[in-house]
C-alpha positions as CSV (number, residue, x, y, z in Angstrom):
1,X,64.0,0.8,24.3
2,X,66.2,-1.6,26.3
3,X,66.1,-5.1,24.9
4,X,65.0,-7.9,27.3
5,X,63.0,-11.1,27.4
6,X,59.8,-9.1,28.1
7,X,58.5,-9.4,24.6
8,X,58.7,-13.2,24.8
9,X,57.1,-13.1,28.3
10,X,54.1,-11.1,27.0
11,X,53.3,-13.9,24.5
12,X,52.7,-16.4,27.3
13,X,51.0,-16.4,30.7
14,X,53.2,-14.8,33.3
15,X,52.3,-15.6,36.9
16,X,52.9,-12.6,39.1
17,X,53.6,-12.6,42.8
18,X,51.1,-11.5,45.5
19,X,51.1,-8.8,48.1
20,X,54.4,-8.1,49.8
21,X,53.0,-6.4,52.9
22,X,50.6,-9.1,53.9
23,X,53.3,-11.8,53.4
24,X,55.6,-9.8,55.7
25,X,52.9,-9.3,58.3
26,X,52.2,-13.1,58.2
27,X,55.9,-13.4,59.1
28,X,55.3,-11.3,62.2
29,X,56.3,-7.8,61.1
30,X,54.4,-4.7,62.2
31,X,53.9,-2.4,59.1
32,X,51.7,0.2,60.7
33,X,54.0,3.1,60.2
34,X,54.0,5.5,57.2
35,X,56.9,3.7,55.5
36,X,54.9,0.4,55.4
37,X,56.9,-2.4,53.8
38,X,59.6,-0.1,52.7
39,X,60.7,0.2,56.4
40,X,62.2,-3.3,56.1
41,X,64.6,-2.2,53.4
42,X,66.3,-0.5,56.3
43,X,65.5,-2.7,59.2
44,X,65.4,-6.3,57.9
45,X,66.1,-6.7,54.2
46,X,66.6,-10.5,54.6
47,X,62.9,-10.7,55.3
48,X,62.0,-9.0,52.0
49,X,64.3,-11.5,50.3
50,X,62.5,-14.4,52.0
51,X,59.1,-13.2,50.7
52,X,60.4,-12.9,47.2
53,X,61.8,-16.4,47.5
54,X,58.5,-17.8,48.8
55,X,56.6,-16.3,45.8
56,X,59.0,-17.8,43.3
57,X,58.8,-21.2,45.1
58,X,55.0,-20.9,44.8
59,X,55.2,-20.5,41.0
60,X,55.5,-16.8,40.5
61,X,57.7,-15.7,37.6
62,X,58.1,-12.1,38.8
63,X,59.4,-10.5,42.0
64,X,57.9,-7.1,42.5
65,X,60.3,-5.0,44.6
66,X,59.7,-3.4,48.0
67,X,59.7,0.1,46.5
68,X,56.0,0.8,46.3
69,X,56.0,3.0,49.4
70,X,59.7,3.9,49.1
71,X,60.5,7.5,48.4
72,X,63.2,10.0,49.4
73,X,60.6,12.2,50.9
74,X,59.1,9.4,52.9
75,X,62.5,8.2,54.2
76,X,63.6,11.7,55.1
77,X,60.4,12.2,57.1
78,X,61.4,9.1,59.0
79,X,64.8,10.6,59.8
80,X,66.8,9.0,57.0
81,X,69.3,11.1,55.2
82,X,68.9,11.6,51.5
83,X,71.9,9.6,50.4
84,X,70.9,6.7,52.5
85,X,67.3,7.0,51.3
86,X,68.4,6.8,47.7
87,X,70.6,3.7,48.6
88,X,67.6,2.0,50.2
89,X,65.4,2.6,47.2
90,X,68.0,1.1,44.9
91,X,68.5,-1.8,47.3
92,X,64.9,-3.0,46.7
93,X,66.0,-4.0,43.2
94,X,69.3,-5.5,44.3
95,X,67.5,-7.7,46.9
96,X,65.0,-8.9,44.3
97,X,67.7,-9.5,41.7
98,X,69.7,-11.6,44.1
99,X,66.7,-13.9,44.8
100,X,65.7,-13.9,41.1
101,X,69.1,-15.3,40.2
102,X,68.2,-18.5,42.2
103,X,65.2,-19.0,39.8
104,X,66.3,-19.1,36.2
105,X,63.9,-17.2,33.9
106,X,62.4,-15.0,36.7
107,X,61.9,-11.3,36.3
108,X,62.3,-8.3,38.6
109,X,59.6,-5.6,38.4
110,X,60.6,-2.4,40.2
111,X,57.4,-1.2,41.9
112,X,56.4,2.5,41.4
113,X,53.5,3.3,43.6
114,X,51.4,6.5,43.3
115,X,52.2,9.8,45.0
116,X,49.4,9.0,47.4
117,X,51.2,6.0,48.8
118,X,53.9,8.4,50.2
119,X,51.2,10.4,51.9
120,X,50.1,7.3,53.8
121,X,46.5,8.6,54.3
122,X,44.6,6.5,51.9
123,X,44.7,9.0,49.1
124,X,46.3,6.5,46.8
125,X,42.7,5.0,46.6
126,X,41.2,8.4,45.8
127,X,43.7,10.3,43.6
128,X,43.3,14.0,42.7
129,X,45.8,15.0,45.3
130,X,45.4,18.8,44.8
131,X,49.0,19.3,43.6
132,X,50.1,20.4,40.2
133,X,51.7,18.1,37.6
134,X,55.1,19.6,38.3
135,X,55.0,18.2,41.9
136,X,54.1,14.7,40.6
137,X,56.8,14.9,38.0
138,X,59.4,16.0,40.6
139,X,58.3,13.2,42.9
140,X,58.3,10.4,40.3
141,X,61.2,11.3,38.0
142,X,64.2,10.9,40.4
143,X,62.7,7.7,41.8
144,X,62.2,6.2,38.4
145,X,65.9,7.0,37.6
146,X,67.1,5.4,40.8
147,X,65.1,2.3,40.2
148,X,66.2,2.0,36.5
149,X,69.8,2.5,37.4
150,X,69.6,-0.5,39.8
151,X,68.9,-2.8,36.9
152,X,65.3,-4.3,37.1
153,X,63.8,-6.0,34.1
154,X,60.9,-3.6,34.0
155,X,59.0,-1.1,36.1
156,X,55.7,-1.9,37.7
157,X,53.7,1.4,37.5
158,X,50.9,0.3,39.8
159,X,47.8,1.3,41.8
160,X,47.5,4.6,39.9
161,X,44.2,6.1,40.9
162,X,43.7,8.8,38.3
163,X,44.6,10.0,34.8
164,X,46.3,13.2,36.1
165,X,49.1,11.1,37.6
166,X,49.0,8.6,34.8
167,X,49.7,11.3,32.2
168,X,52.8,12.4,34.2
169,X,54.1,8.9,34.5
170,X,53.5,8.0,30.8
171,X,55.4,11.1,29.8
172,X,58.4,10.1,32.1
173,X,58.3,6.5,30.7
174,X,58.6,7.9,27.2
175,X,61.5,10.1,28.1
176,X,63.4,7.4,30.0
177,X,62.5,4.8,27.4
178,X,62.3,1.8,29.7
179,X,59.8,-1.1,29.7
180,X,57.0,-1.1,32.2
181,X,53.6,-2.5,32.9
182,X,51.0,0.1,33.7
183,X,48.2,-0.7,36.2
184,X,45.3,1.3,37.6
185,X,43.4,1.0,40.8
186,X,39.8,1.0,39.8
187,X,36.2,1.1,41.0
188,X,34.0,-0.7,38.4
189,X,34.4,0.9,35.0
190,X,36.2,4.0,36.4
191,X,39.5,4.9,38.0
192,X,39.4,5.5,41.7
193,X,39.1,9.2,40.9
194,X,36.1,8.5,38.7
195,X,37.5,8.8,35.2
196,X,36.4,6.4,32.5
197,X,38.8,3.5,32.0
198,X,38.7,4.0,28.3
199,X,40.4,7.4,28.8
200,X,42.8,6.0,31.4
201,X,44.0,3.0,29.4
202,X,44.5,5.2,26.3
203,X,47.1,7.2,28.2
204,X,49.2,4.0,28.7
205,X,49.1,2.9,25.0
206,X,52.8,3.9,24.5
207,X,55.7,1.8,23.2
208,X,57.4,1.4,26.6
209,X,54.3,-0.3,28.1
210,X,54.3,-4.0,27.7
211,X,51.0,-4.7,29.5
212,X,48.1,-2.5,30.7
213,X,45.5,-3.2,33.3
214,X,44.4,-3.1,36.9
215,X,45.5,-4.1,40.4
216,X,44.3,-3.7,44.0
217,X,40.7,-3.9,43.0
218,X,37.9,-6.4,43.6
219,X,38.3,-9.6,41.6
220,X,34.7,-9.1,40.2
221,X,35.8,-5.9,38.5
222,X,38.7,-7.4,36.7
223,X,37.1,-9.1,33.6
224,X,35.4,-6.1,32.1
225,X,38.5,-4.0,32.8
226,X,40.7,-6.5,31.0
227,X,38.4,-6.5,28.1
228,X,38.4,-2.7,28.0
229,X,42.2,-2.5,28.3
230,X,42.7,-4.9,25.4
231,X,40.1,-3.1,23.2
232,X,41.5,0.3,23.8
233,X,45.3,-0.4,23.6
234,X,45.7,-3.6,21.6
235,X,48.2,-4.6,24.2
236,X,48.3,-7.6,26.6
237,X,46.5,-7.0,29.8
238,X,47.7,-7.3,33.4
239,X,45.4,-8.2,36.3
240,X,46.3,-8.6,39.9
241,X,43.5,-7.8,42.2
242,X,43.3,-7.9,46.0
243,X,40.9,-10.3,47.7
244,X,37.9,-7.9,47.4
245,X,38.1,-6.5,50.9
246,X,38.1,-2.8,51.6
247,X,41.0,-0.7,53.0
248,X,40.2,1.3,56.2
249,X,42.7,4.1,56.0
250,X,42.0,5.3,59.6
251,X,42.5,1.9,61.1
252,X,45.1,1.0,58.5
253,X,43.5,-2.4,58.0
254,X,41.5,-4.5,55.6
255,X,37.9,-5.2,56.3
256,X,35.3,-7.6,54.9
257,X,35.6,-11.0,53.2
258,X,37.2,-11.9,49.9
259,X,38.7,-14.6,47.8
260,X,41.9,-15.1,45.8
261,X,42.3,-14.8,42.0
262,X,42.4,-18.5,41.0
263,X,38.7,-19.0,40.4
264,X,38.6,-16.1,37.9
265,X,42.0,-16.3,36.3
266,X,41.2,-18.5,33.3
267,X,38.4,-16.1,32.1
268,X,40.9,-13.2,32.5
269,X,43.4,-15.0,30.4
270,X,40.8,-15.8,27.7
271,X,40.0,-12.1,27.6
272,X,43.6,-11.2,26.9
273,X,45.4,-11.0,30.3
274,X,48.9,-12.4,29.9
275,X,50.1,-11.2,33.4
276,X,48.1,-12.5,36.3
277,X,48.7,-12.5,40.0
278,X,47.5,-10.9,43.3
279,X,47.8,-7.8,45.3
280,X,47.0,-7.0,48.9
281,X,46.0,-10.0,51.1
282,X,47.0,-12.5,48.4
283,X,49.8,-14.6,49.7
284,X,52.2,-17.4,48.4
285,X,49.6,-20.1,49.0
286,X,47.1,-18.4,46.8
287,X,49.7,-17.7,44.1
288,X,50.5,-21.5,44.2
289,X,46.8,-22.2,43.7
290,X,46.6,-19.7,40.9
291,X,49.7,-21.2,39.1
292,X,48.2,-24.7,39.4
293,X,44.8,-23.5,38.1
294,X,46.3,-21.8,35.1
295,X,48.6,-24.7,34.4
296,X,45.7,-27.1,34.4
297,X,43.9,-24.8,32.0
């Protein structure tokens, strides 16, 4: 596996960034189309760089790239030719790397969202897409290769809703032999598709995975999931929930009330989480609060 400073990072608390899309929306961008934040890779890459910079300045140690929703299929559906789509996906890493270089010691994690993110119908929070494993492999494999070739420090396999997709991704990680964190979207003690987290985390207990855990879930679900991840895999855990609100796929908006990760983070760290941050609706101000809270601890 490629050598890096990841092994050292996993021995200490690593502050992750927060949500990219909400930070872009706060800057006035409409992300209501199917490409979501990936649209700005084409239309306004400087704004993506500005958000990465804001998170680093807030205390984050990692920039997670704008590739979560980026795929060749998705760009082609938006009228982008394949070669340009591939260039745009790779550019997500280049943008993050250029900003990272302003902040010595920072890392770039190339976001790998689930197949359901490309569908843009909320199925990334349900899983079980009704397609065979070969379709998932053909979707993820070329994108992983594009991202790795662009030179991130690691991959962020994130918001995975079920073990079917996780099994495909774990197999690809083993073949490509590249470091990654592996994170599920969950509902209590189960994946979003309803499988036990013990089974899900076991699939990610491979050499290439530096941290296993959860993201884009309610903060109250994090602690037991972290404890389960550490117990099952023996690896450091990763935790970056949303604010506890619910995603309305029809309206393409978040509903309800929530809170940032800072009040809970020390307990997560005590339970074995070494990578802590936020997901949707968690912005730079909340990452600053999180970093301050963990520093005081």
